[in-house]
SEROKOL-203257 format. One record per residue: x, y, z of N, C-alpha, C in turn. Coordinates in pm, whole numbers, plus 50000, padded with zeros to 5 digits. Each point is the difference from the previous one (the first is absolute). Example, Ala and Ser with C-alpha at 12.3 -4.5 7.8 and 13.67 -1.06 7.14 Angstrom:
2
513194943150780499115011950000500905012050000499655010549928500825011950006499235010950073
This chain:
320
720700143386434498634992850070500714988550163500744993549884500974990850100500545004550170500435009049911500985005350104499455009150127498644999949967499275011150096499094986950046499034994549983499774985650066500875000850092501514996949928500474990250128500035011150110500145011649953500345007850141498375001350073499405000749902498314996350115500644991950100499424987149957500244990050057501304995450124501525004749948500685006250095499315006250113499965013849979499605002350140498944996350090498614988449944499544996750064500504983650072501154995749899500584993050124501135001050129500415013749945500525002550090499435004450139498405001349984498815001550122500444989250072499424991649880499814986750064501294994550152500695003249858501694988450111500255009550099499835010350039499965012150097499824995950130498084993949956498604995450120500654987749994501024990849940500024989450050501264990950052500985016150007500984999950052500465012050111499325001850123500175010150100501195000450038500634987150013501025001250045501305010549947499455001849842500485012849934500445010850046498965003250120500005016650030501085001950016501154990750080501415001850100500395009249865499555004049870500984999249938499575015049938499465004650068499385014849953500355009849990501354993050099501575015249951500245001449873499534990449888500695003849916498995006549914498845001350054498265003549862500975020449982500575005150118501085014549986500924999449897501094991850013500954998449866499184997749900498934994949995499694993349842499495013049908499505008550087499235009550003500915010149927500685001250059501735009049970500344999649895500664985749893500234993849908499375004249911498664991050001498545011949908500375008549974499735010850092500315016150014501175007749889501554989550056500845001349947499874997749837499514990649949500034998049860498705006749929498925007650074499325010149923501165005049993500195009250137500715011250002500965007649843500244988249967501765002649923498825002549903498834995949932499725006849903499065011049985499785006150120499275007749997500185016549998499895006049886499995014049989499755012550098500605004250088499895002150143499915020549963499855005649849499515010350022498555000249916499584985349971498545007550056499164991350127500335002950107499544994450159499575012350001498715014549934499635004250037498105001250073500015002050130498795000450046499025002749928498644991349962498975015649925499094995650141498585008049923499465000850049498464987850097500734987249897499064991550028500744992950128501695000250041500054995250066499705006950157499545010849972499595007550169498594991049997499124997349877499094991550014499664989050088501634989649942500234995250100500114995150146500785009850026500235005250119498945000450136498775008149917499215002350040499164988850027499684995749867499064982450056500894992350076501094995249970500724993050122499305007750143500565008850033499715003850117498374997549997498805004049982498634996949961499674985649985500364992949944500244985049998500594999150153500754999750064500434998950145499104998150123499905018449969498545005150100498904996850021499355000349905498515002349947499524980650033500564994349973499414989150035500334992750176501455008150037499885000350151498945002250053500415019449969498655003550140498734993949933498824995249903498294994549986499954985350067501944993750027500014987550058499874997650101501055014250095499535004550098498705001550064499385011049881499025001450061498574993749986500264983349927499134992150043500094986350122501205009550041500114986350159501034992149932501104994849897501004988649943501365008650054500375006650108501375004749975501114989449949500344990550048500714990149951500435003949877498664993349910499725000049854500605013249937499295012650058500455010849947501205003650041501195000450069500904998549983500864992749899500124984650030500144992249844499115006149863499105013349961500075006149927501065008449969499855005150133500965013849964501724993749938500404993850068501314995049973500144991749849498614997649884499974995349872499905010649951499005013150053500465011149891500295013149976501184999350126500935010049992501414991549959499844993849921501464991649987499895005749915501095008549947500535005749828501014990849930500045008249885500864990849882500414988350029499944993149977501444983649954501545006550011500334995850016501455003050014500334989349797498814990950019499964988249837499215014449876499135007150069499885004149895500215003049861501005006449978500385006649902500954983549926500484989150030499934985250022499274994049858498795002150087498764995049952499695009349882500235012650018499885009249854500614998349947501114992349978501134996249871499804995149940498894985150102499674988849882498744999049952499035013150079499125000149900500055015649870501324997950032500325014349835499135010050002500225007350103499435006450115500565017549947499795008850088501305010050012500354993050125501595000650010500394998650173500365008850085500485014449896500325017150065498485001250135499054995349924498805011150005499954992250158499904984250024499714991950071501574998250160501135002049940500775008050059499675011550098499855009149923499605013350075498855000150071499544991449974499244991450112500124996450133500284996249982501024989050101500425007450089501215015749932500265006450061499225010750109498905002649927499155010250059499334996650099499264990450003499004991450032500994991450206500564994449964501034995750115500555012950062500655010649944500325010950045498955006450081498785001349956498985005150076499834990550117499494992549968499184985750117501325004150095501214993250008501065002550084500035017450084499025006849912500145008950093499065005750061498934993149994499005004150072499494983450102500144996249976500124981550077500145012450154500745003550059500205003450130498765012050033499625001349908499195008450043498534994049993499504988549919499074993549984500164990250158500784986649959499854990650079500005002050132499845006950083499495007550171498014998849993500355006049882498404999049941498684989850030501444989549917499304988349933500374987050132500695001350033500564993450104500504997150159500265013350039499855008650117501385002450040501184993749931500885004550032501074997049888501295009349962500625000249855500775020650075500465001849899500735014250001500974999749941501075007550009500875001949927501364980750047499704999150028501554986149966498994995649883499554997849903498194996449892501675004149899500165014750009501005000249917500834993449909500744995750124501324998250025499744983649926498694991650035499884987749926499804998349900498685009149951499165004449903501294997749842500635014650089501205005349870500714990249975500554994950096501414993749997499814985549876498714992250045499094988649914500285002949890499055011949975500055005449813501065002349990501025012450061501095000349981500864993949961500044987949974501504992550054499584993249852498824997649965499434988849878500255010749885499875018849988500505000349921500965007849951500615005950141501865005949944500294985149960500744994350099500984986149940499515002849848499214988549950499915000349883500155013649863499965010050081500595014349935500885004149980501074992150099501245003749996500974996649909498934984250027501794987749925499185006649886498205001149924499985003649888500665008549911500405013350097500235005649947502394997949944499945001050120501554986949969500384993349895498864991849931499944993049920500445007649884498775007549921499335004549930501575012650002500225006050034501105008650010501874991349973499984988950025500764995049961499524988449905499014998849918499934989049876498905003349983499665010849902499045006449944498614990049922501084989949941498854991849886499224991350139500345010750118498784991050143498334996649967499655016449931498785002750020499714990949876500284990049955499664987749913499444988550082500684998550139499744990350081498974998050058499085003550010498114999250047499294995749895500554999949880498884988549901500664987250007501175000950034500924987349955499184991850141500335005050090499644990950145498625003450087499315002549953498595002250025499764983150016500534990549936500154982150097500335005850113500895001950041500385002550094499455007350116500025011749917497985006750132499144988250043499904997249916498094990249990500784995850146500904993449946500274986450045499965005850182500955008250003499855006450138498855007850087499144997149925498595007450062499194990750017500244985949931498894992150028500834990450126501765001150009500434996250127499445004650128499855013549937499395012550172498604993350007499055002049907498584991650035499774987350063501064985049951499984996650123500704999550120500455006550028500625002050201499225013050015499335005549921498485008550121498954990349962499374988949886499105000350048500964984450167500974994950012500824992550071499265007350166501035012749978499165007850151498914996050039498595008949871498935001150058499694983950060500334993149890499624986150097499784995850095502084998350030500174999450124499185010850152500015009349897499335008050124498795000950060498744988849906498824997349985500294989750073501034990149994499874985750099500215008550086500615008850062499984998150132499685006350066498365005749956499125007550042499144990450028499644986850074498964994249980498245004350049500885013850075498545005850041498895009249977500874999749848499335006949872498894997349938498875003050005498604995049968499704992949839500074995249922499615000549839499555012249969498895002450058498995018349971500745010050053500974994450055500895016649989500825001249876500534990349998501104995849914499095003749823499024995150032499215004949804499485013550007499715006350135499525012649982501275013949973501034992350100500655005149907500895000549878500214987249962500294999749831499225003349897498075000950061499165006649925499995014949995500645006750128500225019549968501464994749929501144999450053500835000349901499984998249832498884993349973500074995049845499355009349916498955005550113499015009149943500755016950016501125006450070500365006249994501314993649906500494997649977500644995749885499445005749861499084991849990499455003149815499485013050033499925009450110499125013849969501845000849988500914999950021501105008949977500754997649852499194988149932500734999949882499505004049884498015005450045499405005449971499855014550006500265002050087500035016950025501295007249907501214985150052500645003649871500055005649879499514986049962499525000649818499325013050014498795003849994499685012549987500835015050057500994996350111500395017349971501404996249902500394989349936500965001749888499385004049862498905005050007499265006949881500524984349855499895008549883500594990649912501494995949926500595009850106501314995549969500844995650077499674999350171501124998450125498674982950034498865000449957499724987750036499654992450110501754988849981500814989750033500995006350090500165007549987501395009350073499094999850165499275005349967498795010150146499764982950059499434995749941499464989950021500834990450060501214999149971501294989650031500365016650168499985009149979501175004550126498525000650096499104996749972498805005450108499614984950061499524993349886499964982350061501474991150067500885004449930500904986050085500775010050042499964989950184500445009250119501224995950015500475003350123501634997150017499214993250154499844987049998499344997550152500984990650072501085001849937500714995650125500445012750100500115014949967499895007450103498984997750113498665005449959498944996850091499814990050058499704985049943500314989650130501805002450099500335006849936501604998850102499005012650120499845007850000499685008550105498244996050024498934997749922499084991650083500854988450136500474994149935500404988750111500975008850120500455009049979500665009450093499555007950102498365009649926499575011950094498034994949988499914990849862498404997650110499884995950119498474996050048499634997850127500014982049980499514997949887499834981949978500324996849889500804986249958501174994049909498624999249941499255005849954499314996249876500065011049861500135010550105500145012549968500804993349844501334990549982500785000949917499514985949861498854994650022499544994949916499415007949896499505011450006499365005349906500815006349867501555010250041500354994449872501134988050007499904986650025500514988849955499204993649959498565004349951498644994749920500745009449838500365012450100499375005149846501484994949938501364998750037500444991349924499754988249907499624994950052498764991149840499755006549868498715008950141499395002749894500005011549884501645008650031500535003649884500624994149900500904991250104500704994149884498984981549951499205001150013498634994449877500075010149893499725012750019499165010649889501615000349928500835000850018501425000849957500064987549947499634986750046500574985049867498665003549896498975005550060498975002949839500145009249918500725008750027500565011749934501164993249933501034997950067501654989949912498794996349902499054991850040499574988149871499125006449905499235014850069499225001549841501465009049921500295006350088501575008949896500504989549900500184986250014500934994549911498494989949942499035002750008498704992349919500085014149878500155011150057499995013549892500844995749920501165008050049501464993049913499854987849897499534990149994499934990849941499045001049947498915010549986498975000049922500885014149881500725007150069499845011249896501384995449916500304988750022501234993149924499764992549905498274992150040499144991549885499865011549914499135009050005499615013149899500905008349913500945000450050501605000249899500304991049947500324987450021499864989149913498814997749878498965004450033499494997749962499055014949818500965012950095499715008549923500954996449916501814997550034500864996549911499314986249881499594990750031499624995449919499595000149896498355006950067499455013649880500715006149890500945010250063500835005849927500394992849871501054989850058500774991749899498864992149904498844992150048499514998349893499065014049877500395008450042499105009649909501565000649988500685001749972501025008349911500474984049937499894990350015500154989149895498594998149915499245003749985499025001649918500165009349948500275011249996500065015849959501424993249879501374993150070501175001249922499084987649920499094984949977499664991849933499365006649899498545015550011499554999549945500785013449874500985002850074501385010649894500054992949890500634989850035500484986549942499215002549811
């Protein structure tokens, strides 16, 4: 329980620290390497033979596309083009590279989420060059290199390193359990840097009205809630957490980057920026709940053990 509470507070404090330290945005280049480190630790313990796409993975791809294009066309039809583009970059964002790490903290099926990460990112990477011109009016084949490079680097490098270490040190498959606090520390550092970058971005745009920020924040919150909720329903009784996490936790670094380069208005990147806050607050709540559930199970086991010991004692006493 205490560990879960500490993790929840650490996530909240990371956002607060990042907001008040926008100067740390100059260290944003470290985010990629922190994610590489987290995935390296995760890959050490992954059973790659279980990375098999299921029907639910394809549903996640379809929902991701619908969440990107649906709000975009609706808001554009209503006349809110800038906000529509911001909504597109929120909804179209694929599964986060850190999602398998979080699923490991939640004691779920890491292989399912890792498969989702590969499948969803691959399809979004392939379709982005076709979709982007419809949304922002420009783009094309050059996006392939940028999207594939951004996603591929943080996937291939830790995978290769993990395979080398696993061949050299067979017991390294047990390291992720021992290094879970290191992974969590790297994740918190990422959140500080992401929040600092967002804070610096907002402070450097005095022309942004509070109403625009409010509407984009509400819109990204609504999409976040829908993603986690739809994912929960898609997962059924056996994969609720995994599908919810695969659809709800997003690779916002990728779409923030694309929005900054291709969107006609700079406010488009604020959509996925706000999403960073919402999905990580949800992650904080999940970690706290998982800690409470674990403590409840321990207490119930202790209570059951105590009852059995009491019955055993009474039986021995009556037999004398």
